[in-house]
C-alpha positions as a LaTeX table, in Angstrom:
\begin{tabular}{lrrr}
\hline
Residue & $x$ (\AA) & $y$ (\AA) & $z$ (\AA) \\
\hline
Unk1 & $-21.39$ & 30.02 & $-16.63$ \\
Unk2 & $-22.59$ & 27.95 & $-13.69$ \\
Unk3 & $-20.75$ & 27.88 & $-10.34$ \\
Unk4 & $-19.65$ & 24.30 & $-11.08$ \\
Unk5 & $-18.02$ & 25.42 & $-14.35$ \\
Unk6 & $-16.20$ & 28.20 & $-12.51$ \\
Unk7 & $-14.95$ & 25.74 & $-9.88$ \\
Unk8 & $-13.79$ & 23.14 & $-12.40$ \\
Unk9 & $-12.16$ & 25.80 & $-14.59$ \\
Unk10 & $-9.58$ & 26.65 & $-11.90$ \\
Unk11 & $-6.13$ & 25.28 & $-11.19$ \\
Unk12 & $-7.23$ & 24.11 & $-7.74$ \\
Unk13 & $-6.70$ & 20.37 & $-8.40$ \\
Unk14 & $-3.13$ & 20.89 & $-9.63$ \\
Unk15 & $-2.23$ & 23.23 & $-6.77$ \\
Unk16 & $-3.85$ & 20.87 & $-4.26$ \\
Unk17 & $-2.06$ & 17.88 & $-5.75$ \\
Unk18 & 1.34 & 19.52 & $-5.44$ \\
Unk19 & 0.58 & 20.63 & $-1.88$ \\
Unk20 & $-0.46$ & 17.08 & $-0.95$ \\
Unk21 & 2.72 & 15.74 & $-2.56$ \\
Unk22 & 4.76 & 18.13 & $-0.44$ \\
Unk23 & 2.91 & 16.85 & 2.63 \\
Unk24 & 3.58 & 13.25 & 1.62 \\
Unk25 & 7.30 & 13.93 & 1.21 \\
Unk26 & 7.92 & 16.01 & 4.35 \\
Unk27 & 9.01 & 12.97 & 6.33 \\
Unk28 & 11.83 & 12.28 & 3.87 \\
Unk29 & 12.68 & 15.47 & 2.02 \\
Unk30 & 12.70 & 17.67 & 5.14 \\
Unk31 & 15.51 & 15.81 & 6.96 \\
Unk32 & 17.39 & 15.34 & 3.67 \\
Unk33 & 17.37 & 19.08 & 2.96 \\
Unk34 & 18.46 & 19.90 & 6.51 \\
Unk35 & 21.30 & 17.37 & 6.37 \\
Unk36 & 22.34 & 18.68 & 2.95 \\
Unk37 & 22.57 & 22.17 & 4.44 \\
Unk38 & 24.80 & 20.86 & 7.24 \\
Unk39 & 22.14 & 21.05 & 9.93 \\
Unk40 & 22.13 & 17.99 & 12.13 \\
Unk41 & 21.00 & 16.84 & 15.51 \\
Unk42 & 18.94 & 14.23 & 17.27 \\
Unk43 & 15.80 & 16.36 & 16.80 \\
Unk44 & 15.82 & 15.60 & 13.04 \\
Unk45 & 14.49 & 12.12 & 13.80 \\
Unk46 & 11.32 & 13.73 & 15.17 \\
Unk47 & 10.53 & 15.09 & 11.71 \\
Unk48 & 8.96 & 11.76 & 10.82 \\
Unk49 & 5.78 & 12.82 & 12.60 \\
Unk50 & 3.77 & 12.82 & 9.34 \\
Unk51 & 4.94 & 9.36 & 8.24 \\
Unk52 & 1.72 & 7.56 & 9.38 \\
Unk53 & $-0.34$ & 9.96 & 7.23 \\
Unk54 & 1.75 & 9.43 & 4.10 \\
Unk55 & $-0.71$ & 6.99 & 2.45 \\
Unk56 & $-3.52$ & 9.51 & 2.94 \\
Unk57 & $-1.44$ & 12.25 & 1.33 \\
Unk58 & $-0.60$ & 9.94 & $-1.59$ \\
Unk59 & $-4.29$ & 9.09 & $-2.08$ \\
Unk60 & $-5.13$ & 12.81 & $-2.12$ \\
Unk61 & $-2.35$ & 13.39 & $-4.70$ \\
Unk62 & $-3.76$ & 10.66 & $-6.93$ \\
Unk63 & $-7.33$ & 11.91 & $-6.62$ \\
Unk64 & $-6.48$ & 15.55 & $-7.29$ \\
Unk65 & $-4.22$ & 14.82 & $-10.25$ \\
Unk66 & $-6.82$ & 12.44 & $-11.64$ \\
Unk67 & $-9.39$ & 15.22 & $-11.43$ \\
Unk68 & $-6.96$ & 17.73 & $-12.94$ \\
Unk69 & $-6.14$ & 15.33 & $-15.78$ \\
Unk70 & $-9.83$ & 14.87 & $-16.50$ \\
Unk71 & $-10.27$ & 18.65 & $-16.63$ \\
Unk72 & $-7.26$ & 19.26 & $-18.82$ \\
Unk73 & $-7.93$ & 16.49 & $-21.32$ \\
Unk74 & $-11.73$ & 16.53 & $-21.56$ \\
Unk75 & $-13.16$ & 17.22 & $-24.99$ \\
Unk76 & $-13.60$ & 20.79 & $-26.20$ \\
Unk77 & $-17.28$ & 20.07 & $-26.82$ \\
Unk78 & $-17.77$ & 19.49 & $-23.08$ \\
Unk79 & $-16.43$ & 22.98 & $-22.29$ \\
Unk80 & $-18.67$ & 26.01 & $-22.01$ \\
Unk81 & $-17.96$ & 28.58 & $-24.72$ \\
Unk82 & $-15.49$ & 31.25 & $-23.62$ \\
Unk83 & $-13.99$ & 29.21 & $-20.79$ \\
Unk84 & $-10.29$ & 28.43 & $-20.57$ \\
Unk85 & $-10.74$ & 24.82 & $-21.68$ \\
Unk86 & $-12.41$ & 25.96 & $-24.92$ \\
Unk87 & $-9.44$ & 28.12 & $-25.98$ \\
Unk88 & $-6.70$ & 26.03 & $-27.70$ \\
Unk89 & $-3.78$ & 28.11 & $-26.39$ \\
Unk90 & $-5.06$ & 27.89 & $-22.83$ \\
Unk91 & $-5.65$ & 24.13 & $-23.16$ \\
Unk92 & $-2.06$ & 23.61 & $-24.31$ \\
Unk93 & $-0.68$ & 25.80 & $-21.51$ \\
Unk94 & $-2.73$ & 23.95 & $-18.91$ \\
Unk95 & $-1.57$ & 20.59 & $-20.26$ \\
Unk96 & 2.08 & 21.66 & $-19.97$ \\
Unk97 & 1.51 & 22.97 & $-16.42$ \\
Unk98 & $-0.30$ & 19.73 & $-15.56$ \\
Unk99 & 2.61 & 17.54 & $-16.67$ \\
Unk100 & 5.25 & 19.70 & $-14.96$ \\
Unk101 & 3.27 & 19.65 & $-11.70$ \\
Unk102 & 2.67 & 15.90 & $-12.02$ \\
Unk103 & 6.40 & 15.22 & $-12.46$ \\
Unk104 & 7.22 & 17.38 & $-9.43$ \\
Unk105 & 4.56 & 15.56 & $-7.39$ \\
Unk106 & 5.90 & 12.14 & $-8.44$ \\
Unk107 & 9.43 & 13.16 & $-7.45$ \\
Unk108 & 8.18 & 14.28 & $-4.05$ \\
Unk109 & 5.93 & 11.27 & $-3.44$ \\
Unk110 & 8.63 & 8.75 & $-4.38$ \\
Unk111 & 11.34 & 10.57 & $-2.41$ \\
Unk112 & 11.33 & 7.99 & 0.37 \\
Unk113 & 12.59 & 5.41 & $-2.13$ \\
Unk114 & 15.40 & 7.36 & $-3.84$ \\
Unk115 & 16.67 & 9.70 & $-1.09$ \\
Unk116 & 18.28 & 6.82 & 0.90 \\
Unk117 & 20.34 & 6.04 & $-2.19$ \\
Unk118 & 21.81 & 9.55 & $-2.13$ \\
Unk119 & 22.72 & 9.66 & 1.55 \\
\hline
\end{tabular}
């Protein structure tokens, strides 16, 4: 197995995509969670520090989940024998994990649109 196969056979794109989605939603989810817990103050308005970088985080989310989707749904023939993508049970498990992580990332990335409706 080549080093490229080892790198592309990991869950790095999914983990990175979720982490980038968390970064993209910090400006909105962070203050919402604090207010929901009863924590308030003028300093909460300073939590919007990452707002200018939100489009960059969203682009990273899209790129990483696009890469993860390509890995998860590529043909079995393209996989090296014995790797996780060549085993049907592992493919199915990775596809389920991919969709769960993608839904979580979409909820986090779109939080700036639906959180104001809840407050």
